[in-house]
C-alpha positions in Angstrom: -9.8 15.4 -3.8 -6.2 14.9 -4.7 -4.8 15.3 -8.2 -4.3 11.6 -8.4 -7.9 10.9 -7.4 -9.2 13.4 -9.9 -7.2 11.9 -12.7 -8.4 8.4 -11.8 -12.0 9.7 -11.8 -11.5 11.1 -15.3 -10.0 7.8 -16.5 -13.0 5.8 -15.2 -15.4 8.4 -16.8 -13.6 8.3 -20.2 -12.8 4.6 -20.2 -15.6 2.6 -18.5 -13.7 -0.7 -19.0 -10.7 0.7 -17.0 -12.4 -0.8 -13.9 -10.9 -4.1 -15.2 -7.4 -3.0 -14.1 -5.8 -1.5 -10.9 -4.8 2.1 -11.5 -1.9 3.3 -9.4 1.0 5.7 -9.7 2.9 3.2 -11.9 0.1 2.5 -14.3 1.0 3.5 -17.9 -1.6 4.9 -20.2 -1.3 2.1 -22.7 -2.5 -0.4 -20.0 -5.9 1.4 -19.9 -8.4 -0.6 -22.0 -9.4 1.2 -25.2 -6.4 3.5 -25.1 -5.6 4.9 -28.5 -4.8 8.2 -30.3 -8.4 9.4 -30.0 -8.5 8.5 -26.3 -5.3 10.5 -25.9 -7.0 13.6 -27.3 -10.0 13.2 -25.1 -7.9 12.6 -22.0 -5.8 15.6 -22.8 -8.9 17.8 -23.0 -10.1 16.3 -19.7 -6.8 17.2 -18.0 -6.7 20.7 -19.4 -10.3 21.4 -18.4 -10.2 19.7 -15.0 -7.0 21.4 -13.9 -7.3 24.6 -15.9 -3.8 24.1 -17.5 -2.3 24.0 -20.9 -0.2 20.9 -21.8 2.1 20.4 -24.7 0.5 18.5 -27.6 3.0 15.7 -27.4 2.6 15.3 -23.6 0.5 12.2 -23.6 1.9 8.9 -24.9 1.4 5.3 -24.2 4.4 4.8 -21.9 3.5 7.8 -19.7 2.9 6.8 -16.0 0.0 8.3 -14.0 2.7 9.6 -11.5 4.2 11.6 -14.3 0.9 13.2 -15.2 0.3 14.0 -11.5 3.7 15.7 -11.4 3.1 17.7 -14.6 -0.4 18.8 -13.5 0.6 19.6 -10.0 3.8 21.3 -11.2 
C-alpha cells in the first residue's frame, strides 16, 4: 500500500462522510467534511501511529494538501 493510499484509508476511517468528495493529491484538508481542530488532532495521531513518525504540532492546517502530507511522511 502506498503512502497516499494509507492516508486516504485513514481519512475514510476518521471521517466517514469523506466518501462524499473525491480525494486526490490536490485535496486540501478543509475540503474534508467535518474537518475541524479536533479532527486535526485525531488525524495527526493517526499519521504518527500509522507511519511511526513525529510531526510538528503546527503541521496540519486547513490549507494543507494531501500531496504535502505524503511528502512529509515519506520524507
